[in-house]
C-alpha beads as a LAMMPS data file, in Angstrom:
LAMMPS data file: protein, C-alpha beads

314 atoms
313 bonds

1 atom types
1 bond types

-500.0 500.0 xlo xhi
-500.0 500.0 ylo yhi
-500.0 500.0 zlo zhi

Masses

1 110.0

Atoms # bond

1 1 1 -11.962 -26.597 -0.408
2 1 1 -13.040 -27.802 3.202
3 1 1 -9.886 -29.485 3.653
4 1 1 -8.043 -25.819 3.317
5 1 1 -10.316 -24.820 6.370
6 1 1 -9.568 -28.359 8.787
7 1 1 -7.120 -26.706 10.640
8 1 1 -9.479 -24.077 11.652
9 1 1 -12.290 -26.480 12.537
10 1 1 -13.565 -25.528 15.803
11 1 1 -13.397 -21.872 15.309
12 1 1 -15.716 -21.660 11.698
13 1 1 -17.801 -25.135 12.745
14 1 1 -20.336 -26.067 9.994
15 1 1 -18.645 -23.075 7.785
16 1 1 -19.738 -21.732 4.088
17 1 1 -16.714 -20.933 1.217
18 1 1 -17.044 -18.122 -1.554
19 1 1 -14.169 -17.841 -3.870
20 1 1 -12.698 -13.693 -4.232
21 1 1 -11.924 -13.036 -7.857
22 1 1 -8.780 -10.243 -8.991
23 1 1 -6.069 -10.890 -6.008
24 1 1 -2.741 -11.650 -6.478
25 1 1 -3.177 -14.685 -4.258
26 1 1 -5.615 -16.417 -4.247
27 1 1 -8.013 -15.160 -1.982
28 1 1 -12.252 -17.106 -0.582
29 1 1 -13.707 -15.353 1.869
30 1 1 -15.316 -17.861 4.815
31 1 1 -18.350 -17.332 6.898
32 1 1 -18.386 -19.261 9.395
33 1 1 -21.170 -20.732 11.778
34 1 1 -22.052 -17.998 14.669
35 1 1 -21.684 -15.784 11.463
36 1 1 -18.457 -14.481 11.580
37 1 1 -16.438 -13.172 8.806
38 1 1 -12.969 -13.899 7.488
39 1 1 -10.697 -14.519 4.866
40 1 1 -8.649 -17.367 3.584
41 1 1 -5.507 -16.660 1.870
42 1 1 -3.042 -18.563 -0.228
43 1 1 0.207 -16.950 1.264
44 1 1 3.143 -16.808 -1.695
45 1 1 5.469 -19.445 -2.632
46 1 1 8.329 -17.033 -1.363
47 1 1 7.587 -14.079 0.880
48 1 1 7.503 -9.963 -1.109
49 1 1 9.843 -9.339 2.293
50 1 1 9.412 -10.983 5.924
51 1 1 7.683 -14.588 6.542
52 1 1 4.753 -15.782 8.514
53 1 1 5.860 -15.536 11.871
54 1 1 7.789 -12.430 11.818
55 1 1 5.066 -10.788 10.217
56 1 1 2.692 -11.960 13.449
57 1 1 5.039 -10.661 15.834
58 1 1 4.586 -7.226 13.799
59 1 1 0.847 -7.154 13.906
60 1 1 0.504 -8.531 17.569
61 1 1 2.837 -5.420 18.539
62 1 1 0.505 -2.775 15.952
63 1 1 -2.683 -3.992 17.463
64 1 1 -1.709 -3.821 20.799
65 1 1 -0.999 -0.231 20.000
66 1 1 -3.832 0.686 18.655
67 1 1 -3.512 0.117 14.874
68 1 1 -5.903 -1.900 13.470
69 1 1 -4.706 -5.204 11.798
70 1 1 -5.951 -8.373 10.631
71 1 1 -3.618 -10.774 12.795
72 1 1 -4.167 -14.320 11.927
73 1 1 -6.506 -16.566 13.706
74 1 1 -4.150 -19.322 15.145
75 1 1 -4.747 -23.112 14.176
76 1 1 -6.441 -25.871 16.429
77 1 1 -2.756 -27.022 16.835
78 1 1 -1.532 -23.494 17.026
79 1 1 0.342 -22.784 14.068
80 1 1 -0.467 -19.191 12.711
81 1 1 -0.647 -21.126 9.050
82 1 1 -1.528 -23.969 7.806
83 1 1 0.132 -26.533 4.708
84 1 1 -1.793 -27.733 2.039
85 1 1 0.247 -28.912 -0.717
86 1 1 2.891 -26.511 -2.089
87 1 1 1.465 -23.591 -0.634
88 1 1 0.351 -21.912 3.129
89 1 1 -2.029 -20.685 4.382
90 1 1 -3.742 -18.449 6.815
91 1 1 -6.765 -17.292 8.081
92 1 1 -7.528 -13.628 9.216
93 1 1 -10.478 -12.281 10.980
94 1 1 -12.532 -9.860 8.394
95 1 1 -11.953 -6.044 9.133
96 1 1 -14.505 -3.734 8.212
97 1 1 -15.002 -1.970 4.783
98 1 1 -17.537 -0.512 3.041
99 1 1 -16.227 1.736 0.388
100 1 1 -18.666 1.775 -2.632
101 1 1 -19.163 2.892 -6.082
102 1 1 -15.784 3.909 -8.257
103 1 1 -12.434 4.275 -6.669
104 1 1 -11.969 7.350 -8.236
105 1 1 -14.921 8.888 -7.129
106 1 1 -13.882 12.392 -4.629
107 1 1 -13.764 11.878 -1.062
108 1 1 -14.338 14.286 1.401
109 1 1 -11.660 16.082 3.677
110 1 1 -12.222 13.557 7.048
111 1 1 -11.449 10.539 4.539
112 1 1 -8.356 11.757 3.166
113 1 1 -7.067 12.881 6.696
114 1 1 -8.053 9.879 7.143
115 1 1 -5.755 8.202 5.828
116 1 1 -3.123 10.425 6.131
117 1 1 -3.147 10.026 9.728
118 1 1 -3.773 7.041 9.905
119 1 1 -0.299 6.013 8.089
120 1 1 1.386 8.054 10.694
121 1 1 0.396 6.063 13.144
122 1 1 1.757 3.462 11.590
123 1 1 4.922 4.332 10.751
124 1 1 5.360 5.903 14.356
125 1 1 4.000 2.037 15.621
126 1 1 6.348 0.305 13.353
127 1 1 9.172 2.389 13.908
128 1 1 9.052 1.374 17.697
129 1 1 8.375 -2.671 16.950
130 1 1 10.589 -3.897 19.351
131 1 1 10.911 -7.840 17.265
132 1 1 13.903 -7.733 15.129
133 1 1 12.841 -7.519 11.168
134 1 1 14.735 -9.443 8.492
135 1 1 13.264 -7.824 5.431
136 1 1 14.358 -5.643 2.459
137 1 1 16.383 -2.009 1.780
138 1 1 14.173 -0.571 -0.191
139 1 1 16.035 1.826 -2.999
140 1 1 13.775 4.612 -4.271
141 1 1 15.657 5.119 -7.603
142 1 1 14.903 3.613 -10.296
143 1 1 17.230 2.895 -13.825
144 1 1 14.836 4.285 -16.880
145 1 1 17.274 2.105 -19.228
146 1 1 15.911 -1.015 -18.099
147 1 1 13.581 -2.301 -21.045
148 1 1 10.749 -2.687 -19.318
149 1 1 10.171 1.023 -18.916
150 1 1 7.815 1.705 -21.145
151 1 1 8.303 4.056 -23.815
152 1 1 6.176 6.416 -23.011
153 1 1 8.028 6.755 -19.712
154 1 1 10.866 7.160 -21.038
155 1 1 10.778 9.996 -23.357
156 1 1 9.657 12.124 -20.021
157 1 1 13.421 12.026 -18.792
158 1 1 15.995 14.106 -19.445
159 1 1 19.281 14.730 -18.011
160 1 1 18.007 17.776 -16.086
161 1 1 14.447 15.873 -14.798
162 1 1 17.434 12.603 -13.954
163 1 1 18.990 14.648 -12.345
164 1 1 16.335 16.080 -9.753
165 1 1 14.894 12.688 -9.392
166 1 1 18.134 11.320 -7.537
167 1 1 18.943 14.157 -5.762
168 1 1 15.686 14.592 -4.562
169 1 1 15.600 10.609 -3.350
170 1 1 18.723 10.294 -2.280
171 1 1 19.473 10.586 2.103
172 1 1 16.185 10.513 2.973
173 1 1 15.371 9.542 6.624
174 1 1 14.424 5.761 6.261
175 1 1 12.889 3.618 8.642
176 1 1 10.333 0.610 8.769
177 1 1 7.236 1.216 6.817
178 1 1 4.336 -0.391 4.824
179 1 1 6.158 -1.292 1.161
180 1 1 3.011 -1.480 0.045
181 1 1 1.082 0.856 0.595
182 1 1 -1.725 0.531 -1.483
183 1 1 -5.243 1.782 -1.525
184 1 1 -6.426 -1.516 -1.548
185 1 1 -4.403 -2.732 1.486
186 1 1 -6.267 1.015 3.694
187 1 1 -9.393 -0.021 4.724
188 1 1 -12.096 2.305 4.543
189 1 1 -15.313 1.833 6.762
190 1 1 -17.888 5.028 7.198
191 1 1 -15.408 6.901 5.371
192 1 1 -12.907 6.319 7.951
193 1 1 -9.482 4.326 8.001
194 1 1 -10.778 1.222 9.774
195 1 1 -7.978 -1.384 9.116
196 1 1 -4.327 -2.370 7.489
197 1 1 -4.052 -4.822 5.922
198 1 1 -1.071 -6.874 3.567
199 1 1 2.095 -6.084 5.920
200 1 1 4.347 -8.920 4.587
201 1 1 6.520 -6.428 2.884
202 1 1 7.813 -4.693 5.894
203 1 1 10.982 -3.610 4.378
204 1 1 13.271 -0.050 5.638
205 1 1 13.207 2.380 3.500
206 1 1 12.209 6.482 3.184
207 1 1 7.989 7.145 4.792
208 1 1 7.950 9.080 2.007
209 1 1 7.404 6.090 -0.247
210 1 1 4.910 5.229 1.822
211 1 1 2.634 8.293 1.291
212 1 1 4.065 8.444 -2.078
213 1 1 3.182 5.052 -3.551
214 1 1 -0.910 5.759 -1.741
215 1 1 -1.015 8.677 -3.570
216 1 1 -0.217 7.014 -7.200
217 1 1 -2.569 3.705 -6.782
218 1 1 -5.289 6.983 -5.715
219 1 1 -4.108 9.444 -8.808
220 1 1 -4.689 6.177 -11.118
221 1 1 -7.967 5.433 -9.715
222 1 1 -8.847 9.066 -10.385
223 1 1 -7.622 8.919 -13.931
224 1 1 -9.600 6.129 -14.582
225 1 1 -12.935 7.999 -13.875
226 1 1 -12.273 11.436 -15.016
227 1 1 -10.888 14.080 -17.810
228 1 1 -7.935 15.714 -16.859
229 1 1 -9.634 19.113 -15.936
230 1 1 -11.274 16.704 -13.118
231 1 1 -8.742 14.785 -12.156
232 1 1 -7.137 18.610 -11.664
233 1 1 -9.806 20.014 -9.604
234 1 1 -9.607 16.397 -7.272
235 1 1 -6.089 16.248 -7.381
236 1 1 -3.800 19.422 -5.762
237 1 1 -6.824 19.419 -2.308
238 1 1 -7.629 15.563 -1.735
239 1 1 -4.425 15.435 -1.951
240 1 1 -3.106 18.835 0.906
241 1 1 -5.526 16.744 2.954
242 1 1 -3.619 13.000 3.041
243 1 1 -0.858 15.062 3.950
244 1 1 -2.141 17.283 6.475
245 1 1 -3.440 14.203 8.328
246 1 1 -0.201 12.769 7.790
247 1 1 1.207 16.140 9.729
248 1 1 -1.064 16.202 12.229
249 1 1 0.308 12.873 13.548
250 1 1 3.191 11.996 13.186
251 1 1 5.815 12.206 15.848
252 1 1 8.404 13.677 13.866
253 1 1 6.302 15.878 11.105
254 1 1 7.724 15.744 7.876
255 1 1 10.752 18.106 6.542
256 1 1 11.025 19.904 4.082
257 1 1 13.665 17.530 2.045
258 1 1 11.166 14.917 2.504
259 1 1 8.308 17.125 1.124
260 1 1 10.150 18.065 -1.380
261 1 1 10.581 14.807 -2.311
262 1 1 6.932 13.068 -2.622
263 1 1 6.543 14.447 -6.201
264 1 1 10.083 12.886 -7.908
265 1 1 9.123 9.565 -5.305
266 1 1 5.426 9.313 -6.827
267 1 1 6.415 9.657 -10.942
268 1 1 9.830 7.131 -9.499
269 1 1 6.909 4.865 -7.578
270 1 1 4.539 5.135 -11.373
271 1 1 7.089 4.300 -13.910
272 1 1 8.342 1.993 -11.438
273 1 1 4.701 -0.032 -11.449
274 1 1 4.819 0.817 -15.130
275 1 1 7.549 -1.761 -15.309
276 1 1 7.041 -4.402 -12.972
277 1 1 3.829 -5.070 -15.055
278 1 1 5.461 -5.236 -18.451
279 1 1 7.318 -8.255 -17.267
280 1 1 6.439 -11.053 -19.316
281 1 1 5.876 -12.786 -16.212
282 1 1 3.443 -10.579 -14.414
283 1 1 2.731 -8.630 -17.549
284 1 1 -0.789 -6.827 -17.311
285 1 1 -1.650 -4.050 -19.907
286 1 1 -4.175 -2.599 -18.201
287 1 1 -2.162 -2.018 -14.951
288 1 1 0.909 -1.184 -17.499
289 1 1 -1.235 1.689 -19.167
290 1 1 -1.980 2.838 -15.471
291 1 1 1.017 3.290 -14.507
292 1 1 1.946 5.108 -17.506
293 1 1 -0.749 7.528 -17.370
294 1 1 -0.007 8.643 -13.780
295 1 1 3.722 8.482 -14.065
296 1 1 3.377 11.027 -17.602
297 1 1 0.817 12.860 -15.600
298 1 1 2.767 13.367 -12.398
299 1 1 5.380 14.803 -15.186
300 1 1 2.955 17.507 -16.840
301 1 1 2.317 18.829 -13.550
302 1 1 5.384 18.408 -10.893
303 1 1 4.855 22.421 -10.073
304 1 1 0.882 22.139 -9.084
305 1 1 2.874 18.577 -6.762
306 1 1 6.107 20.722 -5.027
307 1 1 4.762 20.143 -1.325
308 1 1 7.120 22.121 0.438
309 1 1 7.767 23.442 4.028
310 1 1 6.345 26.691 3.114
311 1 1 2.943 25.306 1.253
312 1 1 2.530 22.228 3.853
313 1 1 4.345 22.904 7.257
314 1 1 7.705 21.030 8.605

Bonds

1 1 1 2
2 1 2 3
3 1 3 4
4 1 4 5
5 1 5 6
6 1 6 7
7 1 7 8
8 1 8 9
9 1 9 10
10 1 10 11
11 1 11 12
12 1 12 13
13 1 13 14
14 1 14 15
15 1 15 16
16 1 16 17
17 1 17 18
18 1 18 19
19 1 19 20
20 1 20 21
21 1 21 22
22 1 22 23
23 1 23 24
24 1 24 25
25 1 25 26
26 1 26 27
27 1 27 28
28 1 28 29
29 1 29 30
30 1 30 31
31 1 31 32
32 1 32 33
33 1 33 34
34 1 34 35
35 1 35 36
36 1 36 37
37 1 37 38
38 1 38 39
39 1 39 40
40 1 40 41
41 1 41 42
42 1 42 43
43 1 43 44
44 1 44 45
45 1 45 46
46 1 46 47
47 1 47 48
48 1 48 49
49 1 49 50
50 1 50 51
51 1 51 52
52 1 52 53
53 1 53 54
54 1 54 55
55 1 55 56
56 1 56 57
57 1 57 58
58 1 58 59
59 1 59 60
60 1 60 61
61 1 61 62
62 1 62 63
63 1 63 64
64 1 64 65
65 1 65 66
66 1 66 67
67 1 67 68
68 1 68 69
69 1 69 70
70 1 70 71
71 1 71 72
72 1 72 73
73 1 73 74
74 1 74 75
75 1 75 76
76 1 76 77
77 1 77 78
78 1 78 79
79 1 79 80
80 1 80 81
81 1 81 82
82 1 82 83
83 1 83 84
84 1 84 85
85 1 85 86
86 1 86 87
87 1 87 88
88 1 88 89
89 1 89 90
90 1 90 91
91 1 91 92
92 1 92 93
93 1 93 94
94 1 94 95
95 1 95 96
96 1 96 97
97 1 97 98
98 1 98 99
99 1 99 100
100 1 100 101
101 1 101 102
102 1 102 103
103 1 103 104
104 1 104 105
105 1 105 106
106 1 106 107
107 1 107 108
108 1 108 109
109 1 109 110
110 1 110 111
111 1 111 112
112 1 112 113
113 1 113 114
114 1 114 115
115 1 115 116
116 1 116 117
117 1 117 118
118 1 118 119
119 1 119 120
120 1 120 121
121 1 121 122
122 1 122 123
123 1 123 124
124 1 124 125
125 1 125 126
126 1 126 127
127 1 127 128
128 1 128 129
129 1 129 130
130 1 130 131
131 1 131 132
132 1 132 133
133 1 133 134
134 1 134 135
135 1 135 136
136 1 136 137
137 1 137 138
138 1 138 139
139 1 139 140
140 1 140 141
141 1 141 142
142 1 142 143
143 1 143 144
144 1 144 145
145 1 145 146
146 1 146 147
147 1 147 148
148 1 148 149
149 1 149 150
150 1 150 151
151 1 151 152
152 1 152 153
153 1 153 154
154 1 154 155
155 1 155 156
156 1 156 157
157 1 157 158
158 1 158 159
159 1 159 160
160 1 160 161
161 1 161 162
162 1 162 163
163 1 163 164
164 1 164 165
165 1 165 166
166 1 166 167
167 1 167 168
168 1 168 169
169 1 169 170
170 1 170 171
171 1 171 172
172 1 172 173
173 1 173 174
174 1 174 175
175 1 175 176
176 1 176 177
177 1 177 178
178 1 178 179
179 1 179 180
180 1 180 181
181 1 181 182
182 1 182 183
183 1 183 184
184 1 184 185
185 1 185 186
186 1 186 187
187 1 187 188
188 1 188 189
189 1 189 190
190 1 190 191
191 1 191 192
192 1 192 193
193 1 193 194
194 1 194 195
195 1 195 196
196 1 196 197
197 1 197 198
198 1 198 199
199 1 199 200
200 1 200 201
201 1 201 202
202 1 202 203
203 1 203 204
204 1 204 205
205 1 205 206
206 1 206 207
207 1 207 208
208 1 208 209
209 1 209 210
210 1 210 211
211 1 211 212
212 1 212 213
213 1 213 214
214 1 214 215
215 1 215 216
216 1 216 217
217 1 217 218
218 1 218 219
219 1 219 220
220 1 220 221
221 1 221 222
222 1 222 223
223 1 223 224
224 1 224 225
225 1 225 226
226 1 226 227
227 1 227 228
228 1 228 229
229 1 229 230
230 1 230 231
231 1 231 232
232 1 232 233
233 1 233 234
234 1 234 235
235 1 235 236
236 1 236 237
237 1 237 238
238 1 238 239
239 1 239 240
240 1 240 241
241 1 241 242
242 1 242 243
243 1 243 244
244 1 244 245
245 1 245 246
246 1 246 247
247 1 247 248
248 1 248 249
249 1 249 250
250 1 250 251
251 1 251 252
252 1 252 253
253 1 253 254
254 1 254 255
255 1 255 256
256 1 256 257
257 1 257 258
258 1 258 259
259 1 259 260
260 1 260 261
261 1 261 262
262 1 262 263
263 1 263 264
264 1 264 265
265 1 265 266
266 1 266 267
267 1 267 268
268 1 268 269
269 1 269 270
270 1 270 271
271 1 271 272
272 1 272 273
273 1 273 274
274 1 274 275
275 1 275 276
276 1 276 277
277 1 277 278
278 1 278 279
279 1 279 280
280 1 280 281
281 1 281 282
282 1 282 283
283 1 283 284
284 1 284 285
285 1 285 286
286 1 286 287
287 1 287 288
288 1 288 289
289 1 289 290
290 1 290 291
291 1 291 292
292 1 292 293
293 1 293 294
294 1 294 295
295 1 295 296
296 1 296 297
297 1 297 298
298 1 298 299
299 1 299 300
300 1 300 301
301 1 301 302
302 1 302 303
303 1 303 304
304 1 304 305
305 1 305 306
306 1 306 307
307 1 307 308
308 1 308 309
309 1 309 310
310 1 310 311
311 1 311 312
312 1 312 313
313 1 313 314
């Protein structure tokens, strides 16, 4: 393994490497001779959005403007990533994170508001980023007729609901967004956000997508731990605090149109996750089940999820 860390020899010294299981890309924790902690990450063969150089520039901008991110450590010969075989690798400082217990455990008001505020601050700085970024445009809609969409989700799609989704998710304001804003990519330390990781998508899209995507992952965690009544008791008050935190920090608070799009965006995000993990080359039965259950839950609780300007302010 030391062959992978050799490009950072002057940084790491005599170091220890431990593989971290259960990650999308191979990942190792590296403990340097001086006790500092790093993460060695194998980069995907094809970047999901931006490449390493563009991501590095964006991360520099974010850090300079108060957003906590993990910027790759430059190699001994001045590169931001190192090649070995057919893959590239980057070495990242490990940001503090201490969330313990089941991820579906109830969160405090302060934690939820911290997450919402952090997403708003990230959006503010991504909108102000001076670097050209070549990524993709995220489309909020989903073709529910595709065979990989689970049957249970397709059964939820009446013509009226399809029309509601299309109307709600069309012509929303767009800007640069995280694009993979799940609960694992927003780190918590002492019940507050300690940083963002995996900013390698960075598409142009509606800012409510990042919010909805995060909420879907949070909902999936809640559904894994609680029964239906338990989720209902946690869901609305917690999510209200996420939105409260976002609105408190957003230079332009979410409009009535954007607020009304959150629940439809959550449904399509959950359905999209289930559909993606149904594909043969990435098939994951657990994630298909989680996405399907979340989509069905959202569909059944739309009245409780009507985030309107009257309820939350605009």
